[in-house]
ZADRENNU-92395 format. One line per 2 residues: number of its first residue (from 1); their letters; for each residue x, y, z of C-alpha. Coordinates in steps of 0.001 Angstrom, whole numbers, plus 500000, padded with zeros to 6 digits. Example, Ala and Ser with C-alpha at 12.3 -4.5 7.8 and 13.67 -1.06 7.14 Angstrom:
! ZADRENNU-92395
1> as> 512300/495500/507800  513670/498940/507140 $
***
This chain:
! ZADRENNU-92395
1> xx> 224470/951255/396921  221024/950112/395704 $
3> xx> 220716/946756/394543  218485/945976/391468 $
5> xx> 217861/943113/389317  215793/944639/386134 $
7> xx> 214107/941856/383525  212970/942022/380337 $
9> xx> 212129/940376/377399  214267/940080/374537 $
11> xx> 213343/941305/370745  212433/937537/369825 $
13> xx> 210809/936987/372849  213772/935260/375096 $
15> xx> 213586/936097/378324  216574/937935/379789 $
17> xx> 218164/938743/383284  220682/941058/383763 $
19> xx> 221976/940981/387913  223566/944139/389009 $
21> xx> 224883/944698/392362  226984/947359/393897 $
23> xx> 225803/949990/391699  224795/953441/391074 $
25> xx> 221707/955498/389828  222126/957358/386593 $
27> xx> 218207/959699/386707  216310/956240/385428 $
29> xx> 219329/954261/384460  221178/951872/386255 $
31> xx> 225237/951305/385639  226431/948819/388306 $
33> xx> 229448/948010/389471  229326/943877/389197 $
35> xx> 227111/942776/386459  226097/939161/385592 $
37> xx> 224201/939056/382620  222048/935948/382037 $
39> xx> 222176/935003/378173  219697/933513/375799 $
41> xx> 220777/929991/374857  220990/930186/370561 $
43> xx> 222116/933390/368917  219519/935460/368132 $
45> xx> 219340/936650/364404  220592/940365/365189 $
47> xx> 223714/938423/366060  224053/936530/363283 $
49> xx> 223746/939847/360285  226952/940066/358649 $
51> xx> 226547/941135/355240  226976/938070/352854 $
53> xx> 230595/937749/351382  230774/938197/347796 $
55> xx> 232122/935037/346106  234410/936978/343720 $
57> xx> 237278/938175/345941  240525/938016/344950 $
59> xx> 243981/939363/345596  243707/939629/349436 $
61> xx> 244800/936421/351007  247499/938259/353062 $
63> xx> 245537/940828/354268  242530/938209/355288 $
65> xx> 245291/936006/357257  246770/939132/359486 $
67> xx> 243389/940148/360405  242705/936609/361207 $
69> xx> 245912/935907/362981  244820/939244/365255 $
71> xx> 240944/937259/366211  242250/933869/367120 $
73> xx> 241501/933053/370420  244476/933026/372330 $
75> xx> 246566/934803/369951  247164/937968/371510 $
77> xx> 247841/938084/375149  244851/940556/376963 $
79> xx> 245189/943991/376242  242593/947099/376850 $
81> xx> 241582/947231/373325  241514/944348/370507 $
83> xx> 240738/945940/367318  242109/946033/363710 $
85> xx> 241082/949373/361912  241238/948926/358298 $
87> xx> 241863/951854/355963  241990/952660/352504 $
89> xx> 240658/955308/349737  236993/954952/348763 $
91> xx> 236148/951884/346585  239678/950265/347592 $
93> xx> 237596/946947/349090  237558/947905/352847 $
95> xx> 234089/946509/354070  234660/943515/351944 $
97> xx> 237916/942768/353042  236589/942327/356764 $
99> xx> 233349/940547/355776  235497/938001/354073 $
101> xx> 237618/937992/357070  234629/937535/360056 $
103> xx> 232966/934769/357538  235925/932636/357847 $
105> xx> 236443/933707/361390  232926/932696/362420 $
107> xx> 233313/929218/360544  236617/928071/362758 $
109> xx> 234905/926693/365816  235320/928242/369275 $
111> xx> 236485/931531/367663  232873/933495/368077 $
113> xx> 230072/931194/369367  228532/934385/370345 $
115> xx> 228029/935302/366837  228923/938964/365385 $
117> xx> 227608/942288/365335  228190/944433/362206 $
119> xx> 226814/948673/362329  227456/950699/359288 $
121> xx> 228121/954106/360414  227735/955759/357490 $
123> xx> 230524/958053/358072  230861/960121/355215 $
125> xx> 227334/960645/354241  226169/963545/356200 $
127> xx> 222341/962786/355360  222684/959131/356737 $
129> xx> 225804/959473/359506  224789/957638/362243 $
131> xx> 225955/959170/365561  227507/956347/368582 $
133> xx> 224341/956761/370790  221865/955254/367592 $
135> xx> 224502/952852/367008  224909/951662/370468 $
137> xx> 221051/951558/371073  220790/949288/367986 $
139> xx> 223805/947275/369517  222660/946864/372788 $
141> xx> 218645/946009/371418  220514/942733/369351 $
143> xx> 222086/942233/372346  218778/941277/374010 $
145> xx> 218887/944320/376481  215460/945641/376936 $
147> xx> 214803/948617/376068  213620/950115/379362 $
149> xx> 216831/949499/380443  218961/951029/377802 $
151> xx> 220832/954328/379397  219800/957949/377590 $
153> xx> 222989/959072/377584  226351/958052/375520 $
155> xx> 228271/957525/377904  226392/955481/380179 $
157> xx> 225270/953115/376523  228914/952054/375795 $
159> xx> 229385/951100/379591  226506/948659/379793 $
161> xx> 227489/947872/376098  230862/946931/376672 $
163> xx> 229621/945375/380168  227443/943162/378074 $
165> xx> 230207/941996/375759  232243/941290/378445 $
167> xx> 229798/938793/380001  229409/937348/376828 $
169> xx> 232976/936167/376382  233259/935462/380150 $
171> xx> 230547/932961/379717  232302/931464/376052 $
173> xx> 230381/933429/373964  232741/935481/372315 $
175> xx> 231273/937749/370179  232921/940009/366943 $
177> xx> 231889/943551/366716  232557/944910/363060 $
179> xx> 231876/948798/363058  232094/949445/359300 $
181> xx> 232494/952945/357356  233537/955590/360343 $
183> xx> 235143/958736/360033  236411/959890/363178 $
185> xx> 237548/958288/366118  234718/959947/368009 $
187> xx> 232445/958319/366022  234093/954756/366589 $
189> xx> 235357/954802/369970  232480/954172/372003 $
191> xx> 231545/951417/370140  234775/949522/370789 $
193> xx> 235398/947020/373124  237729/947166/376153 $
195> xx> 237702/943829/377738  240841/942063/375950 $
197> xx> 238997/939108/374834  235801/940522/372258 $
199> xx> 237537/941052/369017  236714/943828/366374 $
201> xx> 237171/944947/363313  236579/948652/362031 $
203> xx> 236654/950203/358753  237629/953993/357660 $
205> xx> 238799/955921/354874  240967/957788/357570 $
207> xx> 243716/956367/359695  242221/957152/363152 $
209> xx> 244420/957378/366343  242104/954220/368227 $
211> xx> 245028/951969/369958  244127/949728/366930 $
213> xx> 246136/947702/364561  246472/949407/361599 $
215> xx> 246027/947659/357917  246532/950179/355493 $
217> xx> 244722/948938/351814  246116/949656/348935 $
219> xx> 244394/948956/345216  244789/945839/343521 $
221> xx> 247768/944685/341204  246612/944369/337442 $
223> xx> 246735/940060/337637  244137/940652/340866 $
225> xx> 242486/943046/339023  242135/941039/335491 $
227> xx> 240594/937971/337603  238325/940483/339936 $
229> xx> 236894/941525/336469  236544/937544/335428 $
231> xx> 235019/936423/338804  232407/939141/338809 $
233> xx> 231538/938426/334932  231316/934181/336025 $
235> xx> 229039/935401/338726  226911/937548/337152 $
237> xx> 226893/935031/333717  228492/931786/334514 $
239> xx> 231068/929415/332925  229602/930548/329986 $
241> xx> 230998/934209/329822  234784/933211/328596 $
243> xx> 235089/937264/327277  238002/938298/329901 $
245> xx> 239953/934917/328491  239473/935419/325338 $
247> xx> 240852/939307/325148  243217/938907/328010 $
249> xx> 244985/942453/326243  241637/944195/327178 $
251> xx> 241197/943164/330612  244595/944109/331489 $
253> xx> 243827/947531/330013  240609/947888/331580 $
255> xx> 242188/946938/335158  244728/949842/334445 $
257> xx> 242292/952331/333703  240583/951155/336760 $
259> xx> 243596/951953/338652  243365/948515/340643 $
261> xx> 240298/950168/342622  237720/947358/343573 $
263> xx> 234802/949543/343285  235599/950431/339590 $
265> xx> 236634/947019/338688  233379/945633/339582 $
267> xx> 231372/948604/338084  232809/947759/334864 $
269> xx> 231799/944502/334841  229061/945166/335885 $
271> xx> 228402/946992/332871  229835/944050/330472 $
273> xx> 227492/941822/332633  224395/944154/331515 $
275> xx> 224855/943200/327812  226613/939673/327056 $
277> xx> 227358/940511/323744  229285/943909/324630 $
279> xx> 233239/943058/323782  235933/944330/326618 $
281> xx> 236869/946533/323636  233770/948833/324127 $
283> xx> 234824/949320/327969  238661/950242/326711 $
285> xx> 237213/952801/324452  234812/954396/327429 $
287> xx> 237374/954199/329806  240241/955446/327445 $
289> xx> 238890/959656/327746  240408/960680/330747 $
291> xx> 238246/963738/331095  235220/961321/330600 $
293> xx> 236709/958037/332498  234686/958912/335667 $
295> xx> 231380/959823/334100  231736/955937/332365 $
297> xx> 232446/954518/335954  228978/954638/337060 $
299> xx> 226095/952268/336925  222710/952718/338981 $
301> xx> 223502/954008/342063  227078/952987/342046 $
303> xx> 230254/955436/340882  233400/956638/341320 $
305> xx> 232842/959869/341675  230153/959673/344431 $
307> xx> 232516/957763/346205  235118/960191/345932 $
309> xx> 232662/963131/346662  231774/961593/349866 $
311> xx> 235638/961717/351382  236562/965319/349742 $
313> xx> 233589/966712/351651  234904/966075/355020 $
315> xx> 238159/968308/353821  238966/971758/355128 $
317> xx> 239265/974895/352420  243138/974360/352697 $
319> xx> 242891/970897/352144  240886/971254/349284 $
321> xx> 242690/973703/347497  245882/972148/348372 $
323> xx> 244060/968836/346758  242736/970593/343622 $
325> xx> 246346/971731/342781  248171/968519/342964 $
327> xx> 247526/967306/339566  249302/970127/338665 $
329> xx> 252291/967843/338973  252375/965889/336310 $
331> xx> 255178/963045/337376  254308/960529/339296 $
333> xx> 254883/962204/342547  255825/964902/344522 $
335> xx> 258087/966249/347366  256551/968222/350290 $
337> xx> 259015/971080/349102  257466/971015/345338 $
339> xx> 254225/971238/347223  254916/974163/349418 $
341> xx> 255739/975761/346292  252499/974721/344655 $
343> xx> 250427/976065/347305  252596/978888/348424 $
345> xx> 252818/978057/351851  255798/977251/354178 $
347> xx> 256975/973526/354359  255725/972671/358001 $
349> xx> 252382/973929/357028  252001/971920/353844 $
351> xx> 253544/969038/355461  250778/969043/357580 $
353> xx> 248076/969264/354499  249678/966291/353399 $
355> xx> 249764/964317/355676  246089/964885/356630 $
357> xx> 245208/964001/353219  247231/961102/353335 $
359> xx> 245485/960166/356732  242146/960450/354539 $
361> xx> 243773/958336/351716  243062/960753/349168 $
363> xx> 247010/960958/348407  249162/958146/349181 $
365> xx> 252652/958208/350774  255516/957644/348121 $
367> xx> 258271/955407/347776  260405/957503/350356 $
369> xx> 259211/959707/353373  258280/963370/352229 $
371> xx> 257119/962027/348744  253459/961889/347944 $
373> xx> 251257/960489/345148  247551/960222/343614 $
375> xx> 246075/957411/342843  245013/957826/338968 $
377> xx> 241267/957843/339342  241745/960069/342166 $
379> xx> 243983/962467/340434  241557/962844/337615 $
381> xx> 238902/963702/340365  241054/966098/341787 $
383> xx> 241742/967642/338167  238216/968260/337537 $
385> xx> 237989/969884/341010  240823/972284/340192 $
387> xx> 239494/973176/336609  236409/974285/338154 $
389> xx> 237930/976347/341006  241002/977703/338839 $
391> xx> 240464/981346/339313  239577/980831/343104 $
393> xx> 242993/978726/343498  244849/980940/341306 $
395> xx> 245734/977654/339399  247854/979083/336732 $
397> xx> 250161/981216/339134  250374/977638/341461 $
399> xx> 251603/975911/338209  253984/978523/336967 $
401> xx> 255512/978611/340704  255847/974985/340560 $
403> xx> 257688/974909/337234  259632/977921/338597 $
405> xx> 261271/975502/341038  261952/972662/338938 $
407> xx> 263731/974927/336743  265387/976679/339419 $
409> xx> 266529/973739/341094  267517/971655/338159 $
411> xx> 269811/974769/337454  271402/974107/340480 $
413> xx> 272180/970520/340813  273194/970790/336741 $
415> xx> 275843/972949/338148  277055/970425/340352 $
417> xx> 277399/967681/337604  279167/970182/334802 $
419> xx> 281652/971356/337982  284695/969922/336079 $
421> xx> 283231/969624/332441  284843/973009/331116 $
423> xx> 283376/972251/327251  279524/971903/328155 $
425> xx> 277268/974792/326898  276298/977466/329398 $
427> xx> 279190/976123/332069  278476/977918/335158 $
429> xx> 280260/978172/339050  278665/975076/341370 $
431> xx> 275671/976519/342774  275199/976665/346909 $
433> xx> 272123/975660/346877  273309/972098/347070 $
435> xx> 276293/971690/349308  277998/968796/347249 $
437> xx> 277766/966661/344069  276081/963852/345904 $
439> xx> 273008/965809/347110  272620/966813/343754 $
441> xx> 272852/963724/341977  270255/962387/344546 $
443> xx> 268108/965245/344082  267956/964475/340437 $
445> xx> 267383/960530/341255  264154/961721/343236 $
447> xx> 262795/964223/340646  263625/963384/337695 $
449> xx> 260689/961430/336569  259001/964235/337295 $
451> xx> 260547/966477/335272  261442/963669/332048 $
453> xx> 257332/963928/332576  256845/967941/333033 $
455> xx> 259109/968512/329781  257036/966126/327274 $
457> xx> 253764/967407/328792  254706/970947/329104 $
459> xx> 254229/971739/325392  250544/970399/325229 $
461> xx> 249872/972679/328210  251062/975520/326943 $
463> xx> 254279/976235/328544  256977/975694/326036 $
465> xx> 259309/977730/327990  259180/975619/330618 $
467> xx> 259922/972326/328493  262492/974069/326653 $
469> xx> 263904/975565/329746  264273/972467/331862 $
471> xx> 265322/970091/329158  268874/971499/328785 $
473> xx> 269207/971720/332442  267965/968039/333097 $
475> xx> 270163/966412/329983  273616/966166/331794 $
477> xx> 272181/963878/334756  270240/961802/332046 $
479> xx> 273309/960752/330390  275357/960425/333251 $
481> xx> 273110/957896/335275  272040/956400/331835 $
483> xx> 268585/957295/331685  268760/957094/328055 $
485> xx> 265529/956519/327060  264401/959686/328931 $
487> xx> 267155/961572/327177  265939/960921/324065 $
489> xx> 262340/961925/324925  263347/964942/326113 $
491> xx> 265457/965399/322818  262521/964530/320823 $
493> xx> 260568/967167/322233  262760/969667/321666 $
495> xx> 262876/969078/318311  259326/969317/318248 $
497> xx> 259633/972889/319646  261791/973775/317215 $
499> xx> 259635/973028/314557  257223/974888/316122 $
501> xx> 258914/977693/316836  257122/977728/319904 $
503> xx> 259844/979677/322037  262328/982381/320959 $
505> xx> 265320/981894/319241  268014/982279/321729 $
507> xx> 266113/979834/324200  265330/977375/321488 $
509> xx> 268822/977523/320216  270842/976921/323927 $
511> xx> 268281/974094/324518  269192/972210/321403 $
513> xx> 272903/973107/322064  272840/971654/325719 $
515> xx> 270447/968375/324210  272932/967346/321302 $
517> xx> 276129/967759/324187  274999/965238/326200 $
519> xx> 273498/963392/323284  276917/962992/321717 $
521> xx> 278710/961804/324944  275965/959167/325214 $
523> xx> 277057/957843/321592  273873/959303/319509 $
525> xx> 276097/961519/317370  273022/961347/314847 $
527> xx> 270667/962767/317263  272845/965085/318053 $
529> xx> 273740/966412/314615  270101/966938/313954 $
531> xx> 269654/969259/316657  272692/971050/316161 $
533> xx> 271799/972338/312645  268766/973665/313780 $
535> xx> 270691/975567/316355  272851/976986/314024 $
537> xx> 269585/978680/312405  268115/979555/315642 $
539> xx> 271709/981441/316924  272277/982843/313360 $
541> xx> 268133/984387/313789  268884/986120/317061 $
543> xx> 272563/987493/316046  274806/984996/318469 $
545> xx> 277685/984432/316725  279615/982621/319711 $
547> xx> 277367/980352/320072  276785/979435/316183 $
549> xx> 280186/979115/315721  280124/976302/318996 $
551> xx> 276955/974341/317287  279104/974335/313856 $
553> xx> 282120/972926/315632  280209/970515/317409 $
555> xx> 278783/969606/313926  282123/968946/312954 $
557> xx> 283440/967064/315420  280146/964640/315186 $
559> xx> 280882/964318/311301  284104/962816/312173 $
561> xx> 283234/960235/314242  280004/959369/312191 $
563> xx> 282438/959211/308997  284787/956605/311257 $
565> xx> 282178/954503/312843  278589/955411/311341 $
567> xx> 276519/956066/308677  274429/959453/307778 $
569> xx> 270975/959245/306551  270137/960711/303107 $
571> xx> 267973/963158/304343  270423/964025/307335 $
573> xx> 273472/964197/304557  271214/966534/302302 $
575> xx> 270188/968751/305201  274261/969277/306118 $
577> xx> 274927/970043/302499  272405/973039/302652 $
579> xx> 273753/973562/305707  276964/974360/304012 $
581> xx> 275719/976245/301443  274054/978685/303540 $
583> xx> 276825/979224/305578  279437/979866/304003 $
585> xx> 281618/981059/306866  281924/977839/308589 $
587> xx> 283924/976520/304940  287444/976742/305182 $
589> xx> 288221/979027/302091  290831/976729/300761 $
591> xx> 291990/972712/300900  294837/972409/303405 $
593> xx> 296425/968755/303577  296079/967246/306985 $
595> xx> 299994/966503/308024  299331/963972/310865 $
597> xx> 296158/962596/312909  297124/965567/315637 $
599> xx> 296515/968346/313254  293417/970180/312350 $
601> xx> 291275/968707/310163  290577/970547/306639 $
603> xx> 287249/971686/306192  286741/973576/302790 $
605> xx> 283700/972764/300772  285291/969750/298573 $
607> xx> 285881/968011/302269  283102/968844/303867 $
609> xx> 280808/967148/300758  283148/964320/300608 $
611> xx> 282844/963211/304265  278990/963814/304208 $
613> xx> 278679/961626/301093  280835/958889/302521 $
615> xx> 279288/958762/305742  276028/958305/303783 $
617> xx> 277463/955415/301674  278204/953598/305199 $
619> xx> 274391/952911/304920  274963/950309/301860 $
621> xx> 278248/949311/303365  278070/948248/306467 $
623> xx> 274395/946957/306222  272861/949892/308423 $
625> xx> 269179/950663/307869  268268/953816/306739 $
627> xx> 265651/954181/309793  268000/953395/312105 $
629> xx> 270179/955950/311492  267933/958465/310638 $
631> xx> 267948/960624/314227  265060/962493/315328 $
633> xx> 262390/963457/313011  262865/965989/310418 $
635> xx> 259298/967060/310006  256433/967003/312078 $
637> x> 254126/963520/311147 $
***
């Protein structure tokens, strides 16, 4: 085994001596078993090349402290790799977080007296991507290794690099390594120290398998987003710029429209800084249109869409197709099961694809395992791509599969809820799809936000049938679990659909009847009556006398309750009077006195009119506001 003592000059001219013994020759490269590196006395410029930390930085104190805790000397026991990997969506602020952390760590006495190595790997830019070989060449030169002693092969460069870092640590010249913007584990692994003392921070849009301490970075909350807007403007224009403080509501709206994404917020703030007289309301108007929001979030060479493009380009065909289909779910998140129907693949394969997208931080894990969500701006981006590839993705068929899945599961779950309710419209036997009531309720608990969003959005998306049918199936759960705001929202949607005659009379009539039944049980009798009057008309049109009779019986029942304890608006009273004129068969032919409270009430024409008018007079008698008892709208605005 040869002994060799190569010497050379560093980049700044300082002498560097590397004593290597007990080594092996690799062609013209020496890899020593025992390496003693005699280091230059001062930190070279290459070891102090950390990018400047932005003065505008907020909302990340906890994350900074977690990273500093990992980097603190003596805090962690020696281990093979001491690396913190920060992962997150493009534009979420990963690089800024590591730079801010490094700047604070370097100021702490004794933490990193050897300085810092920073390298941007451009992992997601196909034109500028840095190979690990090239990165190591630059890092070794920064460490003052003469170029003639830098090996040609990746493995040998990595060994020498790690040996030099270990030598720095042994001589109390510990270095902090920052490897930024990595796309794969293979790109990063050769650059990571292994001595158990050298600290390392790594950023990626992917969650990488590197035996590192993982830190997932989320978007900022609304308050922190507003503060970032304020700080960026102050940095650009000075304390005289008080636009954020003067328009807090508009600032909060900008924060929401940017989804708390720091890149988007900084672009919005830069657009404001370009024109000191531009009000925040102008940015709000520019961002409000969802279809143009990504176009507006662009300034010079920075853009949200461009940042997302780099992540999207790394996906396979199966991943891109599923990613483009996900916005078809209009609710806040979706299950793996729903995604499988959307993509028309089995659950196991769908879960693999979703986990890959989550590791790429193009989607996020939902509130429970097996649920997935999209950041608002990513949803817009994916929807744009979806429309561009609608034909290739068979987008309409995918949407139909998803909607049919929700309808069928809702119908099955409803059957468990109404199993003991014999008077409910469309009573069905309990479905075997759910073992019991608790499982049905659990499914609705997870999906009701999606169902409500789909019902209220479906008419605008040309899926009136979905909204009509789904409203009737979801209503019992919403009433049972007291989601009354959602119950009223779907009732108004069904009412609007009936006014537009957006579906068949039969389906519209049944949806009106089913929703009205739940409104009554939730003590919204006026709203129930409004829906039932439309249901009567639809059932008569499609010649369903049994359903028509049921709807009229329900109106009678609700009117008795309103007569006793409620109030009837003038508009609703006039509609009821027209109803008994048009539908004479619902009027008893002659008056009959009611013998006791348990006997059947008389519904002759005079009794109908008397109850209607008395209920209307209750508005004045009981101080009811006409607007509060009007119920759902009688006509479109």
